[in-house]
N, C-alpha and C positions, 0 to 999 in steps of 0.2 A: 397429484404427486407433489410432495414437498421436497424442496432442496435441503439436504442436510448440511452441506458445506459450500461456502462461496469463497472464491479466491479473487482478490482484486489487486490489480497492478498499481503500485504507488510509484510515482516519478515526480519530476519537477516541471512538467508541462502545465500550461494553463488549464487544460482539460481534466487534470487530476482531481480537483475539488468536486466537480460535478460527477465524475465517475465514482468517486468515493461516496458521495451522497446517495446516488442511485443504488449502490451496493448495500449501504446501510439500510435504506428503505426496504429493499428486497429481502435482506436478511431478517429484518423485524417482521415483515409480512409472512415470511415462510417459517419463522422460528429457527433460522439457520445459524450456524457458526460462521463468523466472518474472519477471514485471514487476509492480511495485507502482505504483498510480496514486492520487494525492491530488488531489481537485478543490477548488479554492479557491472557497468559496461567495461569491456576490455580488461578483464581481470588479469590477463597475462602481461600487462604493462606495469611492472613493479614501481616505476617512478610515480605513477598516479595512484598507487594503492592507498596512501594516507588520505588523499583527497576523496577517493571513492568511499572510504570508510566514514568520513565526515558526512558525505552526501547520504549514505545509507542511514546514519543516525538521525539526520534531519528528516528523512522520509519517515522513519519510525516515529519520530516525535509528532509529525503532522498526522499520521494515522492514529496514534494513541489519543491525541487531543481531540480529534474530530469524532472518534468513536465514543469517547467518554462524555462528550457534551450532549 
């Protein structure tokens, strides 16, 4: 049974790089579509919203650079 879609959590923890590499390897092996997800913590705190958006963009950048290489 092959996996069609794989969802990997992207964050700023030190374990993110290894988690992403494992997901990439698994997606290649299975011929799967890989999607990265970043969850904005505490979205109800409006004063942190701009900071959260910057962190989300940074996470997206990390995901895209890693997947494209």
